[in-house]
MIDO-954246 format. One line per field, with one value per residue (C-alpha): residue number from 1; x, y, z; chain; residue in three letters. Coordinates in steps of 0.05 Angstrom, whole numbers, plus 32768, in hexadecimal, padded with zeros to 4 digits. Layout:
<vokols>
n <- c(NUM:...);
xx <- c(X:...);
yy <- c(Y:...);
zz <- c(Z:...);
chain <- c(A:...);
res <- c(ALA:...);
</vokols>
This chain:
<vokols>
n <- c(1:2:3:4:5:6:7:8:9:10:11:12:13:14:15:16:17:18:19:20:21:22:23:24:25:26:27:28:29:30:31:32:33:34:35:36:37:38:39:40:41:42:43:44:45:46:47:48:49:50:51:52:53:54:55:56:57:58:59:60:61:62:63:64:65:66:67:68:69:70:71:72:73:74:75:76:77:78:79:80:81:82:83:84:85:86:87:88:89:90:91:92:93:94:95:96:97:98:99:100:101:102:103:104:105:106:107:108:109:110:111:112:113:114:115:116:117:118:119:120:121:122:123:124:125:126:127:128:129:130:131:132:133:134:135:136:137:138:139:140:141:142:143:144:145:146:147:148:149:150:151:152:153:154:155:156:157:158:159:160:161:162:163:164:165:166:167:168:169:170:171:172:173:174:175:176:177:178:179:180:181:182:183:184:185:186:187:188:189:190:191:192:193:194:195:196:197:198:199:200:201:202:203:204:205:206:207:208:209:210:211:212:213:214:215:216:217:218:219:220:221:222:223);
xx <- c(8A85:8AA3:8AA8:8A82:8AAB:8AED:8AD6:8ACC:8B06:8B2F:8B36:8B7B:8B62:8B2C:8B5F:8B8C:8B52:8B3A:8B81:8B88:8B48:8B5E:8BA2:8B82:8B54:8B8D:8BB4:8B7A:8B6A:8BA8:8B86:8B56:8B8D:8B82:8B3B:8B54:8B43:8AFA:8B0B:8B16:8AD4:8A9C:8A5D:8A33:8A57:8A4A:8A04:89E3:8A20:8A20:8A1C:8A3F:8A70:8AB9:8AC8:8ADE:8A9A:8A76:8AA0:8A93:8A47:8A4A:8A6C:8A34:89F8:89D0:899D:8958:8971:893F:895F:8945:8969:8963:897F:8974:899B:89D7:89D2:898A:899A:89D8:89B2:897B:89B1:89CD:898A:8973:892B:8930:8905:8923:890F:8921:8910:8916:88D9:88FA:8935:8905:88E8:892E:893D:88FC:8908:894D:8937:88EB:88F4:8903:88CF:88E7:88BE:88C0:88B8:88CC:88DA:88A4:88A8:8893:88A3:88D3:890C:8932:896C:89A1:89DF:89C4:899E:8972:896A:891F:8924:891F:890D:88EE:88F2:88C4:88A0:88E1:8904:88C7:88BB:88DE:88AD:8878:88A5:88AB:88EA:891E:8901:8941:8983:89A2:898E:89B5:89B8:89CE:899C:8980:897F:89AF:89B4:8968:8964:899B:8975:8936:895D:897A:893D:892A:8969:8967:899B:89D9:89C2:89E4:89DB:8A05:8A14:8A37:8A61:8A66:8AA5:8A7C:8A75:8A2D:8A33:8A74:8A54:8A2C:8A6B:8A69:8A1E:8A10:8A39:8A3F:8A36:8A72:8A86:8AAE:8AC3:8ADE:8AF8:8B08:8AF5:8AAD:8A87:8A79:8AC5:8AC8:8AF4:8AC3:8AB8:8A80:8A72:8A4F:8A2D:8A22:89E9:89FB:89D8);
yy <- c(8187:8197:81E0:81E5:821F:81FC:81BE:81E6:81E9:8228:8259:823D:81F5:8205:8225:81E8:81B8:81E0:81E3:8197:818C:81BD:819A:8155:816F:818F:814E:8129:8161:818C:81B2:81CF:8201:8223:8238:8261:82A1:8295:82AB:82F2:82FB:8322:82FB:832E:831E:82D3:82CF:82BE:82B8:826C:822F:8239:8201:8202:8215:81CF:81B3:81E9:81DD:8192:819A:81CB:8196:8164:8191:8196:81CB:81B3:8184:8179:818C:8184:81A5:81AA:81EE:8229:8269:8274:822D:8238:8277:8256:8217:8241:8268:8225:8215:81E3:81DB:81E0:81CC:81E5:81D8:820A:820E:825A:827E:82C2:82A8:8288:82CD:82E5:82A8:82AD:82F7:82E6:82AA:82A7:8270:823D:8218:822C:8212:8227:81EB:8201:81D4:81BD:81B4:816B:8132:80F8:8116:8146:8172:8166:817F:81C7:81D1:820D:8237:822E:81E3:81A4:81AD:8177:8175:813C:8165:8185:8142:8121:8159:8130:80F6:8117:810A:80C8:809E:80B1:80F7:811F:8127:8146:8148:8177:816A:81AB:81BC:819E:8154:8140:80F7:80EE:8119:80F0:80B0:80CD:80E5:80A2:8086:80CA:80D0:80B5:8082:80AA:80E3:8104:810E:8147:814C:818A:818A:813E:8141:8158:8121:810B:8108:80E2:809D:80B2:80AC:8060:8057:804A:800F:800F:805B:8083:80BA:80F9:8128:816F:8197:81E0:8221:8236:8277:8269:826B:8222:81ED:81B7:817C:8172:812C:8119:80D5:80BB:8089:804F:804F);
zz <- c(7D41:7CFC:7CE9:7CA8:7C8F:7C9D:7C77:7C37:7C05:7C0B:7BD1:7BC3:7BC7:7B95:7B66:7B6C:7B60:7B23:7B0A:7B10:7AEA:7AB5:7AB0:7AA7:7A71:7A4B:7A4E:7A2F:79FE:79F1:79B8:79EC:79FD:79BA:79D1:7A0C:79E6:79F8:7A3F:7A28:7A03:7A26:7A33:7A0E:79CD:79D1:79EE:79AB:797E:7981:79AE:79F1:79E1:79CE:7987:7972:7987:7961:7923:7927:792B:78F1:78C7:78D7:78CD:788D:787C:7890:78C7:78FF:7942:7989:79C2:7A0D:7A20:79F2:79E1:79B5:799A:7985:795D:793F:792A:7908:78E4:78CB:78AC:78E1:78F8:7943:797E:79BF:7A07:7A3D:7A87:7A8F:7A71:7A73:7A4B:7A19:7A09:79F7:79CC:79A6:799A:797D:7952:7949:7916:794C:7975:79BB:79F5:7A3E:7A6C:7AB2:7AED:7B1D:7B69:7B64:7B35:7B2A:7B01:7B2E:7B1A:7B4F:7B2D:7B27:7B69:7B76:7BB5:7BAD:7BBB:7B90:7B47:7B1C:7AD0:7ABC:7A86:7A6F:7A64:7A44:7A12:79DC:79E6:79B9:797D:7959:7960:792D:7924:792D:790A:7948:7991:79BF:7A0A:7A29:7A5F:7A9F:7AB3:7A7B:7A8C:7A87:7A49:7A28:7A36:7A17:79DB:79C5:79A0:7982:7958:7911:78FA:78E9:7916:7951:799C:79B7:7A02:7A1C:7A5C:7A5A:7A84:7AC0:7AF4:7AEA:7A9E:7A95:7A94:7A56:7A2B:7A2F:7A33:79E9:79CF:7984:797E:7966:7996:7987:79C0:79BA:79F5:79FF:7A21:7A15:7A1A:7A64:7A6D:7A83:7A64:7A52:7A24:79F1:79D7:7996:7993:794C:7947:7919:78D5);
chain <- c(A:A:A:A:A:A:A:A:A:A:A:A:A:A:A:A:A:A:A:A:A:A:A:A:A:A:A:A:A:A:A:A:A:A:A:A:A:A:A:A:A:A:A:A:A:A:A:A:A:A:A:A:A:A:A:A:A:A:A:A:A:A:A:A:A:A:A:A:A:A:A:A:A:A:A:A:A:A:A:A:A:A:A:A:A:A:A:A:A:A:A:A:A:A:A:A:A:A:A:A:A:A:A:A:A:A:A:A:A:A:A:A:A:A:A:A:A:A:A:A:A:A:A:A:A:A:A:A:A:A:A:A:A:A:A:A:A:A:A:A:A:A:A:A:A:A:A:A:A:A:A:A:A:A:A:A:A:A:A:A:A:A:A:A:A:A:A:A:A:A:A:A:A:A:A:A:A:A:A:A:A:A:A:A:A:A:A:A:A:A:A:A:A:A:A:A:A:A:A:A:A:A:A:A:A:A:A:A:A:A:A:A:A:A:A:A:A:A:A:A:A:A:A);
res <- c(UNK:UNK:UNK:UNK:UNK:UNK:UNK:UNK:UNK:UNK:UNK:UNK:UNK:UNK:UNK:UNK:UNK:UNK:UNK:UNK:UNK:UNK:UNK:UNK:UNK:UNK:UNK:UNK:UNK:UNK:UNK:UNK:UNK:UNK:UNK:UNK:UNK:UNK:UNK:UNK:UNK:UNK:UNK:UNK:UNK:UNK:UNK:UNK:UNK:UNK:UNK:UNK:UNK:UNK:UNK:UNK:UNK:UNK:UNK:UNK:UNK:UNK:UNK:UNK:UNK:UNK:UNK:UNK:UNK:UNK:UNK:UNK:UNK:UNK:UNK:UNK:UNK:UNK:UNK:UNK:UNK:UNK:UNK:UNK:UNK:UNK:UNK:UNK:UNK:UNK:UNK:UNK:UNK:UNK:UNK:UNK:UNK:UNK:UNK:UNK:UNK:UNK:UNK:UNK:UNK:UNK:UNK:UNK:UNK:UNK:UNK:UNK:UNK:UNK:UNK:UNK:UNK:UNK:UNK:UNK:UNK:UNK:UNK:UNK:UNK:UNK:UNK:UNK:UNK:UNK:UNK:UNK:UNK:UNK:UNK:UNK:UNK:UNK:UNK:UNK:UNK:UNK:UNK:UNK:UNK:UNK:UNK:UNK:UNK:UNK:UNK:UNK:UNK:UNK:UNK:UNK:UNK:UNK:UNK:UNK:UNK:UNK:UNK:UNK:UNK:UNK:UNK:UNK:UNK:UNK:UNK:UNK:UNK:UNK:UNK:UNK:UNK:UNK:UNK:UNK:UNK:UNK:UNK:UNK:UNK:UNK:UNK:UNK:UNK:UNK:UNK:UNK:UNK:UNK:UNK:UNK:UNK:UNK:UNK:UNK:UNK:UNK:UNK:UNK:UNK:UNK:UNK:UNK:UNK:UNK:UNK:UNK:UNK:UNK:UNK:UNK:UNK:UNK:UNK:UNK:UNK:UNK:UNK);
</vokols>
């Protein structure tokens, strides 16, 4: 019978694996090394200072945004406050009701909606499991369905069930608009990079406020 403890990666194996992933990412995106300073910033200083992405991704979105743009996002927080400050009109979907209270207090101009998980449904979050058992996000994912196709200039996928949210986002973006997917280098999201033939993609990598080295991809819908 296999010893469960002995089958787990050792601390050193985890460090080596993480180092290998880090190395591969830096080979693909050498400029990501210039974002290492993010590792030394305290969480309290970045909670609402901007999107929890690397600085190149934030700079890129800033270059694409115009005042008055309609933005829909799954996952609220620093990005919500930042978007409002840029003059965007924001609808944000969040699964944590307590966090929603904080976000609304910080940026009451945004339409921030709490849609928590349910114990039953068809769209389950498997990548971020809970100790409380399976969590289903049917209502969370489908929140964008109330809006007409082509309603948004930007849709940000940075919360739960990102593959399903991405699929729902595609028809809702206007021609020339953007879909933004954070952490797209994570295993379940990688196939999304090649899922929209004919759309221009731009990827930026770097250390983010969560102190991870991750990639953010921007999908430009053809005009």
